[in-house]
C-alpha positions as CSV (number, residue, x, y, z in Angstrom):
1,X,-13.0,-13.4,-21.2
2,X,-12.1,-13.9,-17.6
3,X,-14.4,-15.6,-15.2
4,X,-14.9,-13.4,-12.1
5,X,-17.9,-15.6,-10.9
6,X,-16.2,-16.2,-7.5
7,X,-16.0,-12.6,-6.6
8,X,-18.0,-10.0,-4.5
9,X,-19.0,-6.7,-5.8
10,X,-18.2,-4.0,-3.1
11,X,-18.4,-0.3,-3.3
12,X,-16.1,1.5,-0.8
13,X,-16.2,5.3,0.0
14,X,-13.0,7.1,0.2
15,X,-12.8,10.7,1.2
16,X,-16.4,10.8,-0.1
17,X,-15.8,9.4,-3.5
18,X,-17.0,5.9,-4.5
19,X,-14.6,3.2,-5.5
20,X,-16.1,0.0,-7.0
21,X,-14.1,-3.0,-6.4
22,X,-14.5,-6.9,-7.1
23,X,-12.7,-9.1,-4.4
24,X,-12.4,-12.9,-4.4
25,X,-14.8,-14.6,-2.0
26,X,-12.3,-16.9,-0.7
27,X,-9.1,-15.4,-1.8
28,X,-6.9,-12.4,-0.5
29,X,-9.2,-9.5,0.4
30,X,-8.0,-6.0,1.4
31,X,-8.4,-4.7,4.9
32,X,-8.5,-1.2,6.7
33,X,-4.6,-1.0,6.4
34,X,-4.9,-0.4,3.0
35,X,-7.3,2.5,3.4
36,X,-5.3,4.0,6.1
37,X,-2.0,3.7,4.0
38,X,-3.8,5.3,0.9
39,X,-5.0,8.3,3.3
40,X,-1.4,8.8,4.7
41,X,0.2,9.2,1.1
42,X,0.9,12.9,0.5
43,X,2.4,14.0,-2.8
44,X,3.3,17.3,-4.3
45,X,1.5,19.2,-7.0
46,X,3.9,18.3,-9.6
47,X,4.5,14.7,-8.7
48,X,3.3,12.8,-11.9
49,X,4.4,9.2,-11.4
50,X,3.3,6.9,-8.7
51,X,4.0,3.2,-8.3
52,X,2.2,0.8,-5.9
53,X,4.3,-2.4,-5.2
54,X,2.1,-5.4,-4.5
55,X,-1.1,-3.8,-5.6
56,X,-3.3,-6.9,-4.9
57,X,-6.6,-6.2,-6.5
58,X,-5.7,-2.7,-7.2
59,X,-7.3,-1.2,-4.1
60,X,-4.7,1.3,-3.2
61,X,-4.1,2.3,-6.8
62,X,-8.0,3.1,-7.2
63,X,-7.9,5.1,-3.8
64,X,-4.9,7.2,-5.0
65,X,-6.5,7.9,-8.2
66,X,-9.4,9.5,-6.3
67,X,-6.9,11.9,-4.4
68,X,-4.5,12.7,-7.1
69,X,-6.3,12.9,-10.5
70,X,-3.1,14.5,-12.1
71,X,-0.9,11.5,-11.4
72,X,-0.3,8.4,-13.3
73,X,-0.3,5.3,-11.2
74,X,1.3,2.0,-11.9
75,X,0.5,-1.2,-9.8
76,X,2.8,-4.1,-9.8
77,X,1.2,-7.4,-8.9
78,X,3.1,-10.8,-9.0
79,X,0.0,-13.2,-8.6
80,X,-1.7,-13.7,-11.9
81,X,-5.1,-14.0,-10.3
82,X,-4.8,-10.8,-8.5
83,X,-3.3,-9.1,-11.5
84,X,-6.4,-9.9,-13.6
85,X,-8.7,-8.9,-10.8
86,X,-6.9,-5.5,-10.4
87,X,-7.2,-4.9,-14.1
88,X,-10.8,-5.6,-14.1
89,X,-11.4,-3.1,-11.2
90,X,-9.4,-0.5,-13.1
91,X,-12.0,-1.0,-16.1
92,X,-14.7,-1.1,-13.7
93,X,-13.9,2.5,-12.4
94,X,-13.1,3.6,-15.9
95,X,-9.6,4.4,-14.9
96,X,-7.6,2.9,-17.9
97,X,-6.1,6.4,-18.8
98,X,-4.9,6.9,-15.3
99,X,-4.1,3.6,-13.8
100,X,-1.8,0.8,-15.4
101,X,-1.3,-2.7,-13.8
102,X,1.6,-4.8,-14.6
103,X,2.0,-8.6,-13.9
104,X,5.8,-8.9,-12.7
105,X,7.6,-9.9,-9.6
106,X,9.4,-7.2,-7.5
107,X,12.9,-9.0,-8.5
108,X,12.2,-8.1,-12.1
109,X,11.5,-4.5,-11.7
110,X,14.8,-3.3,-13.0
111,X,14.2,-5.2,-16.3
112,X,11.2,-3.2,-16.7
113,X,11.6,0.3,-15.2
114,X,14.5,2.8,-15.4
115,X,16.3,4.1,-12.3
116,X,14.8,7.1,-10.5
117,X,11.6,7.2,-12.7
118,X,9.1,7.8,-9.9
119,X,7.9,10.6,-7.7
120,X,6.5,8.1,-5.1
121,X,6.5,4.6,-4.2
122,X,3.5,3.1,-2.1
123,X,3.7,-0.3,-0.7
124,X,1.5,-2.5,1.7
125,X,4.1,-5.4,1.8
126,X,3.7,-8.9,3.6
127,X,4.2,-8.4,7.2
128,X,5.5,-11.8,8.3
129,X,8.8,-13.2,7.8
130,X,8.7,-16.4,5.8
131,X,9.3,-18.9,8.7
132,X,7.3,-17.0,11.3
133,X,3.8,-17.9,12.5
134,X,1.3,-20.1,10.6
135,X,1.3,-19.8,6.9
136,X,-2.0,-19.7,5.2
137,X,-2.8,-23.1,3.3
138,X,-4.2,-20.9,0.5
139,X,-1.3,-19.8,-1.7
140,X,-2.9,-16.5,-2.8
141,X,-3.2,-15.4,0.9
142,X,0.1,-16.8,2.1
143,X,2.0,-15.0,-0.5
144,X,0.4,-11.6,0.3
145,X,1.1,-12.1,4.2
146,X,4.4,-13.8,4.3
147,X,7.6,-13.1,2.7
148,X,7.6,-15.9,0.4
149,X,8.2,-14.2,-2.9
150,X,9.9,-11.0,-1.5
151,X,11.2,-9.5,1.7
152,X,11.3,-6.2,3.4
153,X,15.0,-5.7,2.5
154,X,14.2,-6.2,-1.3
155,X,11.2,-3.9,-1.2
156,X,13.1,-1.2,0.4
157,X,16.0,-1.8,-2.2
158,X,13.8,-1.6,-5.2
159,X,11.9,1.4,-3.8
160,X,15.3,3.3,-3.7
161,X,16.0,2.3,-7.2
162,X,12.8,3.6,-8.4
163,X,12.6,6.8,-6.4
164,X,13.8,10.2,-7.8
165,X,16.1,12.0,-5.4
166,X,14.1,13.6,-2.7
167,X,11.1,11.5,-3.9
168,X,9.1,9.7,-1.0
169,X,8.2,6.0,0.1
170,X,5.1,5.4,1.9
171,X,4.4,2.1,3.5
172,X,2.6,0.5,6.4
173,X,4.1,-2.4,8.4
174,X,4.0,-4.0,12.0
175,X,5.4,-1.9,14.8
176,X,7.4,-5.0,16.0
177,X,9.4,-4.8,12.7
178,X,9.9,-1.0,13.0
179,X,13.5,-1.2,13.9
180,X,14.3,-3.3,10.8
181,X,12.4,-0.9,8.6
182,X,14.4,2.0,9.8
183,X,17.6,0.1,9.3
184,X,16.7,-1.1,5.8
185,X,15.6,2.4,4.8
186,X,18.7,4.1,6.0
187,X,20.9,1.2,4.3
188,X,19.3,2.2,1.1
189,X,19.5,5.9,1.3
190,X,15.7,6.4,2.4
191,X,15.7,8.8,5.3
192,X,12.7,8.1,7.7
193,X,10.7,11.5,7.8
194,X,7.3,10.7,9.1
195,X,6.0,7.9,11.4
196,X,2.2,7.5,12.7
197,X,1.2,4.6,14.9
198,X,-2.0,3.0,14.4
199,X,-4.1,1.5,17.4
200,X,-7.4,-0.4,17.3
201,X,-8.4,1.2,20.5
202,X,-7.1,3.8,22.8
203,X,-5.2,1.8,25.7
204,X,-4.1,-1.1,23.4
205,X,-0.9,-1.7,21.8
206,X,0.1,-0.3,18.4
207,X,-1.5,-2.4,15.6
208,X,0.3,-0.8,12.6
209,X,3.1,1.7,11.6
210,X,2.5,4.2,8.8
211,X,6.1,5.3,7.6
212,X,7.2,8.0,5.1
213,X,10.8,8.4,4.0
214,X,12.6,10.5,1.7
215,X,15.5,9.4,-0.9
216,X,18.6,11.3,0.1
217,X,16.7,13.4,2.5
218,X,18.0,15.0,5.7
219,X,17.8,13.5,9.1
220,X,14.8,14.4,11.2
221,X,11.9,11.9,12.1
222,X,8.3,13.6,12.8
223,X,6.4,11.3,15.1
224,X,2.6,12.2,14.4
225,X,-0.3,11.9,16.9
226,X,-1.6,8.3,17.1
227,X,-4.5,7.0,14.8
228,X,-7.3,5.1,16.7
229,X,-9.5,3.0,14.5
230,X,-12.4,2.4,17.2
231,X,-13.9,4.5,19.7
232,X,-15.0,3.1,23.2
233,X,-18.4,2.2,21.9
234,X,-16.9,0.0,19.1
235,X,-17.8,2.4,16.2
236,X,-15.2,4.1,14.0
237,X,-13.5,7.0,15.3
238,X,-14.2,10.5,14.0
239,X,-10.8,10.5,11.7
240,X,-11.7,7.1,10.2
241,X,-15.1,8.4,9.4
242,X,-13.4,11.2,7.8
243,X,-11.2,8.9,5.8
244,X,-14.3,7.0,4.5
245,X,-15.9,10.3,3.8
246,X,-18.9,9.9,6.5
247,X,-19.9,13.1,8.2
C-alpha cells in the first residue's frame, strides 16, 4: 500500500463539477495553467481517445473526464511518485473505467502506442529550456518545469505520431517561445489553428499562450480574444469564475 501521508486533500470545482485531488505538500503542485488548458480543449462528439502527455498528479485528465464523459483518457507520467499519485486520484474520483495512467517516458511512447491512435493530444509541458534560469533543487519540480527529461521538439514530434489525421493537439506554453512552438508544429505537420493569449491582468504582458493545432490541417490561424485571470480588484474575472463553475 502506497504512503500518501505527505499529501494534501483538495477539492476543485471545474465547470461546477467537483474534482477530488491529492497533491504533495512539498512536491510538484498544479497551478491555474492546467485549469485553463483543460477548459481550452474542444473535441468532437465522436472523438473517443484522448492522451495527456506529462499528466503529473492527473489533474488535467480528471478535468477532461468531467467535460467529455464519452471519451477514454490516457495519462502519461514519467515520474514514479507523480504516477502513483495520479493513480490514487483516479481511484479517489472513481474514474477507473474512463481514465488510465501509465508510467512511461515520452521517448518510449512509440514502443507502447500505435501511430495515429488518438483523437486528441493534450499537454502542459515543461516551460523552460534545460539550461535557462534557476533549476529547482527538488528533482520532481525541476523535471516538471525544465526540459530535463524531454523537450518541446520531442513532445511535438510524439504528438504528431500519436494523432490521427485531422486530429488536434492542445497545449499551453510561454509566449516567449511561441515562434519556436509554431516552427516545431509546422515541422511535424501540425498546423496551428487557434491561439489565445492569457494575461494575469489587463495592461500586463501575456503570461501564457494556449494553442490548438490540427495534424495535416489547412493553413489559417484564429487569434482569439484575450483571457484575463484577475480583474482590477484582484478577484478572478467573470470568465475564470465560469471555468470554476462559480455564479
